[in-house]
Phi, psi and omega in degrees: 000320186257016185303320183261041186304316187290335182273353185269152176285164176309316185288322179292324175303307185298315176305310180298314177296321178298321180291314178302309183293318176305311186298314180297312178304321183287316181284328184237080184307330184292339180293349176288341185257352185214113179296322178307305185297317179302312181298311176305313177295321177294320178296314186298315189264344188233003181221168178290342178294340185302328181284346178265346177264108178287174177294100178266126184296142178304328177295326177287318179300315183292339172298334183246016181303136180096346187296320182300312183289329176297313180299316181297317180294320179293318177297321179299317178301316178300313179303318176297337177270003181081007179268140175052040181296154181304147179276336183271118179299327174298322178291316177304308180299319182294316177303309179299320182298313184295319181293322179294322177296318184292318175296318179296314183294320185295324183291335179282346183277000000 
């Protein structure tokens, strides 16, 4: 389903991810409680990465619940300090654009 990820537009990516996430949340109710479990299931069933992700017991997944968000936030804090910036200028521009949108939205509240 998500095999042609790189060739998709942002809107197409969003639509496919929404479909995959919706399907997983419907089929696996416990994924509603853990973003890590949800992520693993989406990758397992909807990407080529699935063949590399073996059956990880739910108990092991739950030991690391919240780690993906913690990793992302830590990288974001480093980047805000000018540390470890993306090497791809397109990624840097996309993140900066997203940060500007977020700051603008928050300033309106």
